[in-house]
C-alpha positions as CSV (number, residue, x, y, z in Angstrom):
1,M,-236.6,3.1,-153.3
2,M,-237.5,2.6,-157.0
3,Y,-234.4,4.4,-158.3
4,K,-232.3,2.0,-156.2
5,I,-233.9,-1.0,-157.7
6,I,-233.4,0.4,-161.2
7,L,-229.7,1.3,-160.4
8,Q,-229.1,-2.2,-158.9
9,N,-230.6,-3.9,-162.0
10,S,-228.6,-1.7,-164.3
11,I,-225.4,-2.8,-162.5
12,A,-226.5,-6.4,-162.8
13,T,-227.3,-6.0,-166.5
14,F,-223.9,-4.4,-167.1
15,L,-222.1,-7.2,-165.3
16,A,-224.1,-9.9,-167.2
17,V,-223.3,-8.3,-170.6
18,T,-219.7,-8.2,-169.5
19,S,-219.8,-11.9,-168.9
20,V,-221.4,-12.5,-172.3
21,T,-218.7,-10.4,-173.9
22,F,-216.0,-12.5,-172.1
23,I,-217.6,-15.8,-173.4
24,L,-217.8,-14.4,-176.9
25,L,-214.1,-13.6,-176.8
26,I,-213.4,-17.2,-175.6
27,L,-215.4,-18.4,-178.6
28,Q,-213.2,-16.2,-180.9
29,V,-216.0,-14.0,-182.2
30,M,-215.9,-10.2,-182.0
31,P,-218.4,-9.1,-179.4
32,F,-219.1,-5.6,-180.8
33,E,-219.7,-7.2,-184.2
34,I,-222.2,-9.5,-182.6
35,Y,-223.9,-6.7,-180.7
36,G,-224.0,-4.5,-183.8
37,N,-225.7,-7.2,-185.9
38,L,-228.1,-8.0,-183.1
39,F,-229.1,-4.3,-182.9
40,D,-229.4,-3.9,-186.6
41,G,-231.4,-7.1,-187.0
42,S,-233.9,-6.1,-184.3
43,F,-234.1,-2.2,-184.6
44,G,-232.6,-1.6,-188.1
45,N,-236.0,-0.4,-189.6
46,I,-239.6,0.0,-188.7
47,D,-240.5,-3.6,-189.7
48,K,-237.7,-5.0,-187.5
49,I,-238.7,-2.8,-184.6
50,S,-242.4,-3.9,-185.0
51,R,-241.4,-7.5,-184.9
52,T,-239.1,-7.1,-181.9
53,L,-241.7,-5.2,-179.9
54,L,-244.5,-7.7,-180.8
55,I,-242.4,-10.6,-179.5
56,A,-241.3,-8.6,-176.5
57,T,-244.9,-7.9,-175.7
58,I,-245.8,-11.6,-175.7
59,M,-242.7,-12.4,-173.5
60,A,-243.6,-9.6,-171.1
61,L,-247.2,-10.8,-170.8
62,A,-245.8,-14.3,-170.0
63,G,-243.4,-12.7,-167.5
64,F,-246.3,-10.8,-165.9
65,A,-248.2,-14.0,-165.5
66,L,-245.3,-15.6,-163.7
67,V,-244.8,-12.6,-161.5
68,V,-248.3,-13.1,-160.1
69,T,-247.7,-16.8,-159.3
70,F,-244.1,-16.3,-158.0
71,S,-245.5,-13.6,-155.7
72,T,-247.8,-16.3,-154.3
73,G,-245.0,-18.8,-153.9
74,L,-246.1,-20.9,-156.9
75,W,-244.2,-22.4,-159.9
76,N,-246.5,-21.8,-162.8
77,I,-244.9,-24.3,-165.2
78,G,-248.3,-24.6,-167.0
79,I,-247.9,-21.1,-168.5
80,E,-247.3,-22.7,-171.9
81,G,-250.5,-24.6,-171.6
82,Q,-252.4,-21.4,-170.6
83,M,-251.0,-19.7,-173.7
84,L,-252.0,-22.6,-175.9
85,F,-255.5,-22.5,-174.5
86,G,-255.6,-18.8,-175.0
87,A,-254.8,-19.4,-178.7
88,I,-257.6,-22.0,-178.9
89,G,-260.0,-19.4,-177.4
90,A,-258.9,-16.9,-180.0
91,T,-259.3,-19.4,-182.8
92,F,-262.8,-20.3,-181.5
93,I,-263.9,-16.7,-182.0
94,A,-262.1,-16.4,-185.3
95,R,-264.2,-19.3,-186.6
96,T,-267.5,-17.8,-185.7
97,F,-269.7,-15.1,-187.2
98,L,-268.2,-12.7,-184.6
99,A,-264.9,-12.6,-186.5
100,E,-266.5,-10.4,-189.2
101,Y,-267.3,-7.6,-186.8
102,F,-265.1,-4.6,-185.8
103,F,-265.0,-5.8,-182.2
104,A,-263.6,-9.2,-183.1
105,P,-260.1,-8.4,-181.8
106,I,-261.6,-7.5,-178.4
107,M,-263.6,-10.7,-178.3
108,I,-260.5,-12.7,-179.2
109,V,-258.6,-11.1,-176.3
110,I,-261.5,-11.7,-173.9
111,F,-261.9,-15.4,-174.9
112,G,-258.1,-15.9,-174.8
113,A,-258.2,-14.6,-171.2
114,L,-261.2,-16.8,-170.3
115,F,-259.7,-20.0,-171.8
116,G,-256.4,-19.3,-170.1
117,S,-257.9,-18.5,-166.7
118,F,-259.9,-21.8,-166.9
119,I,-256.7,-23.7,-167.3
120,G,-255.2,-21.7,-164.5
121,L,-258.1,-22.6,-162.3
122,L,-257.5,-26.3,-163.2
123,S,-253.9,-26.0,-162.0
124,A,-255.2,-24.5,-158.8
125,F,-257.8,-27.2,-158.4
126,L,-255.2,-30.0,-158.8
127,K,-252.9,-28.4,-156.3
128,T,-255.5,-27.5,-153.6
129,R,-257.9,-30.4,-154.0
130,F,-255.5,-33.3,-154.8
131,N,-252.2,-31.9,-153.6
132,V,-250.7,-32.2,-157.0
133,H,-247.5,-30.1,-157.1
134,E,-248.0,-27.2,-159.6
135,I,-244.8,-28.3,-161.5
136,F,-246.2,-31.7,-162.3
137,G,-249.7,-30.4,-162.8
138,G,-248.4,-27.7,-165.1
139,L,-246.4,-30.2,-167.2
140,G,-249.4,-32.4,-167.6
141,I,-251.5,-29.4,-168.7
142,N,-248.9,-28.4,-171.2
143,F,-248.9,-31.9,-172.8
144,V,-252.7,-31.9,-172.9
145,A,-252.9,-28.5,-174.5
146,S,-250.3,-29.4,-177.1
147,G,-252.1,-32.6,-178.0
148,L,-255.5,-30.8,-178.1
149,I,-254.2,-28.3,-180.6
150,V,-252.8,-31.0,-182.9
151,Y,-256.2,-32.8,-182.7
152,L,-258.0,-29.5,-183.6
153,V,-255.6,-28.6,-186.5
154,I,-255.9,-32.0,-188.2
155,G,-259.4,-32.7,-187.1
156,P,-262.4,-30.4,-186.5
157,W,-260.6,-27.2,-187.5
158,K,-258.6,-28.5,-190.4
159,R,-258.4,-26.7,-193.7
160,E,-260.9,-27.6,-196.3
161,G,-259.7,-30.9,-197.9
162,I,-256.4,-30.9,-196.1
163,A,-255.4,-32.7,-192.9
164,S,-251.9,-31.4,-192.0
165,T,-250.2,-29.9,-189.1
166,G,-249.6,-26.7,-191.0
167,G,-252.4,-25.0,-189.2
168,T,-256.0,-23.9,-189.6
169,D,-257.3,-21.6,-192.2
170,L,-256.2,-18.0,-191.8
171,F,-258.4,-15.8,-189.5
172,P,-260.6,-13.2,-191.2
173,K,-258.6,-10.0,-191.5
174,S,-261.2,-8.2,-189.4
175,S,-260.1,-10.3,-186.4
176,W,-256.4,-9.7,-186.7
177,I,-254.7,-7.8,-183.9
178,N,-252.4,-5.6,-185.9
179,G,-251.4,-1.9,-186.0
180,L,-253.4,1.1,-187.1
181,G,-254.5,0.9,-190.8
182,D,-251.9,-1.0,-192.9
183,S,-249.1,-0.5,-190.3
184,N,-247.5,-3.6,-188.8
185,F,-246.5,-1.6,-185.7
186,P,-248.1,-3.6,-182.8
187,I,-249.8,-0.7,-181.1
188,Y,-252.7,-2.7,-179.9
189,P,-250.7,-5.5,-178.3
190,I,-248.5,-2.9,-176.7
191,I,-251.6,-1.1,-175.3
192,I,-252.8,-4.4,-173.9
193,A,-249.5,-5.1,-172.3
194,I,-249.3,-1.6,-170.7
195,T,-252.9,-2.1,-169.4
196,V,-251.9,-5.4,-167.8
197,F,-248.8,-3.8,-166.4
198,I,-250.8,-1.0,-164.7
199,I,-253.4,-3.4,-163.3
200,L,-250.8,-5.7,-161.9
201,F,-248.8,-2.9,-160.4
202,I,-251.9,-1.5,-158.6
203,L,-253.0,-5.0,-157.6
204,L,-249.7,-6.2,-156.1
205,S,-248.6,-3.0,-154.5
206,R,-251.7,-1.0,-153.7
207,T,-254.5,-3.4,-152.8
208,S,-255.3,-5.7,-149.9
209,L,-255.8,-8.6,-152.3
210,G,-252.2,-8.1,-153.6
211,L,-250.8,-8.1,-150.1
212,R,-252.8,-11.2,-149.2
213,L,-251.4,-12.9,-152.3
214,I,-247.8,-12.0,-151.3
215,A,-248.5,-13.1,-147.7
216,T,-249.7,-16.5,-149.0
217,G,-246.4,-16.8,-150.9
218,A,-244.2,-15.7,-148.0
219,N,-245.7,-18.1,-145.5
220,K,-248.8,-20.2,-146.2
221,D,-249.2,-21.4,-142.7
222,A,-248.8,-18.0,-141.2
223,A,-251.3,-16.6,-143.7
224,D,-253.8,-19.2,-142.6
225,K,-253.3,-18.3,-139.0
226,F,-254.1,-14.7,-139.8
227,K,-257.3,-15.9,-141.4
228,I,-256.0,-15.4,-145.0
229,D,-257.6,-18.3,-147.0
230,S,-254.5,-19.6,-148.8
231,V,-256.5,-22.0,-150.9
232,K,-258.6,-19.2,-152.2
233,H,-255.7,-17.0,-152.9
234,I,-253.8,-19.7,-154.7
235,A,-256.8,-20.1,-157.0
236,Y,-256.8,-16.3,-157.5
237,A,-253.2,-16.3,-158.4
238,F,-253.6,-19.1,-161.0
239,I,-256.7,-17.5,-162.5
240,F,-255.0,-14.1,-162.9
241,A,-251.8,-15.7,-164.3
242,G,-253.9,-18.0,-166.6
243,A,-255.8,-15.0,-167.9
244,I,-252.7,-13.1,-168.7
245,G,-251.1,-16.2,-170.3
246,G,-254.2,-16.7,-172.3
247,I,-254.0,-13.1,-173.6
248,A,-250.4,-13.7,-174.7
249,G,-251.5,-16.9,-176.6
250,A,-254.4,-15.0,-178.2
251,I,-252.0,-12.3,-179.4
252,Q,-249.7,-15.0,-180.8
253,A,-252.6,-16.4,-182.8
254,A,-254.1,-13.1,-184.0
255,S,-251.0,-11.0,-184.4
256,I,-248.2,-13.3,-185.6
257,H,-249.6,-16.5,-187.2
258,H,-253.2,-15.3,-187.9
259,K,-254.2,-18.9,-187.5
260,L,-253.8,-21.8,-185.0
261,V,-250.7,-23.9,-185.4
262,P,-249.1,-26.6,-183.2
263,N,-246.6,-25.3,-180.7
264,I,-248.0,-21.8,-181.2
265,A,-246.6,-20.7,-177.8
266,G,-243.1,-21.0,-179.3
267,G,-241.4,-21.5,-176.0
268,Y,-242.2,-18.0,-174.9
269,G,-243.9,-19.3,-171.8
270,F,-240.8,-21.0,-170.6
271,L,-238.8,-17.9,-171.5
272,G,-241.3,-16.0,-169.3
273,I,-240.2,-18.2,-166.4
274,L,-236.6,-17.1,-166.9
275,I,-237.6,-13.5,-167.3
276,A,-239.6,-13.5,-164.1
277,L,-236.7,-15.1,-162.2
278,I,-234.3,-12.5,-163.6
279,A,-236.7,-9.7,-162.8
280,G,-237.2,-10.8,-159.2
281,R,-240.9,-10.1,-159.5
282,N,-240.3,-6.5,-160.6
283,L,-242.7,-5.6,-163.4
284,F,-240.6,-2.9,-164.9
285,T,-237.6,-5.2,-165.1
286,V,-239.8,-7.8,-166.8
287,V,-240.4,-5.3,-169.6
288,V,-236.7,-4.5,-170.0
289,I,-235.5,-8.1,-170.0
290,S,-238.3,-9.0,-172.5
291,I,-237.1,-6.4,-174.9
292,V,-233.5,-7.6,-174.5
293,F,-234.5,-11.2,-175.1
294,A,-236.8,-10.3,-178.1
295,S,-234.0,-8.3,-179.7
296,I,-231.6,-11.3,-179.4
297,M,-234.2,-13.6,-180.9
298,V,-235.2,-11.3,-183.8
299,G,-231.7,-10.0,-184.4
300,G,-230.2,-13.4,-184.2
301,V,-231.2,-14.1,-187.8
302,Q,-228.5,-11.5,-188.8
303,L,-225.8,-13.6,-187.1
304,Q,-226.6,-16.5,-189.5
305,L,-226.9,-14.4,-192.6
306,R,-224.0,-12.0,-192.2
307,L,-221.6,-13.9,-189.9
308,G,-222.4,-17.5,-190.8
309,L,-222.9,-18.5,-187.1
310,D,-225.1,-21.4,-186.1
311,S,-228.8,-20.8,-185.4
312,S,-228.3,-21.8,-181.8
313,F,-225.9,-18.8,-181.1
314,P,-228.6,-16.4,-179.9
315,Y,-229.7,-19.0,-177.3
316,I,-226.1,-19.3,-176.2
317,I,-226.0,-15.5,-175.6
318,E,-229.4,-15.7,-173.7
319,S,-228.2,-18.6,-171.6
320,V,-224.9,-17.0,-170.6
321,F,-226.8,-13.8,-169.8
322,V,-229.4,-15.6,-167.6
323,I,-226.8,-17.7,-165.7
324,S,-224.6,-14.6,-165.1
325,W,-227.5,-12.6,-163.9
326,L,-228.6,-15.4,-161.4
327,I,-225.1,-15.7,-160.1
328,I,-224.8,-11.9,-159.7
329,K,-228.1,-11.8,-157.8
330,A,-227.3,-14.8,-155.7
331,S,-224.0,-13.4,-154.6
332,K,-225.5,-9.9,-154.3
333,I,-222.6,-8.4,-156.2
334,D,-224.9,-5.7,-157.7
335,A,-226.2,-4.7,-154.3
336,K,-222.7,-4.5,-152.8
337,L,-221.5,-2.4,-155.7
338,L,-224.5,-0.1,-155.4
339,K,-223.9,0.3,-151.7
340,L,-220.2,1.2,-152.4
341,M,-221.2,3.7,-155.0
342,L,-223.7,5.4,-152.8
343,R,-221.3,5.5,-149.9
344,K,-218.6,7.2,-152.1
345,E,-221.2,9.7,-153.3
346,V,-222.0,10.6,-149.7
347,D,-218.3,10.9,-148.9
348,F,-217.6,13.2,-151.9
349,G,-220.8,15.1,-151.1
């Protein structure tokens, strides 16, 4: 079954890339020159690979968080707010005496998860207690989180003698979540993402809790009739998603910026929504699409420097890819092609 999903998604990817190629030709740019520069800009040397994998890790974590809530039938638009609060949790630890100890990165991840899960719980409370739709509740939380970070950066956590939105003081180096030794290779963020991947895979496919979460998403009323407490499982989904989003925000703060800055989430939460939609709740596909998107974002700098293209060009590529993928999935072209291929294989066999 798994190999069929991989084959089907491979077909969809090929068709989506073909659509992107067609649009690039219409725009009168050479597709293979674009792809070559994107690849060189994102995988051309170890520093570029490290940057690409770090951003892919953050995107994947955001996508994992959305897979949890999508599985429960929820639109977790507040993922950006959860990431922002995760970054606040990371900064809180970085500003205490704990930041000087060797276990500071672990504490940063834990507090990022705690702060994010608290905001996830708030989303669940608004939905289950006051019937506030998660889209509106999530948007409100995003605004609150953004405003709170600006307040902290220019207020209580401002740099000594400076009140600007440039960010807080740098975290102590002992609290940075970087690679081994002086390496920039993001081994620890990757290990964290792999751990989350394994936990979620087991949770959603091998446990009764995961099945109850999915049942709640499939049909809330039917779940209630079978004595599955939908309110409780909605809360679980938001708490899990918030914790994962908080970890992503903590990594943003401690691995990329090494301080708290406004808009630290960088839109990765919203990209996570697209990634989860494309992946169709498949965790492995989330990883693949995250790497693709990260390579486009990191390699997109090359398009400006070498080809003189506008800075928005990488986003055009991403947009065409996403729209093409969704059309392919909605029309089930990939499934039909896979079925045709397998039928021919049987005939020739």
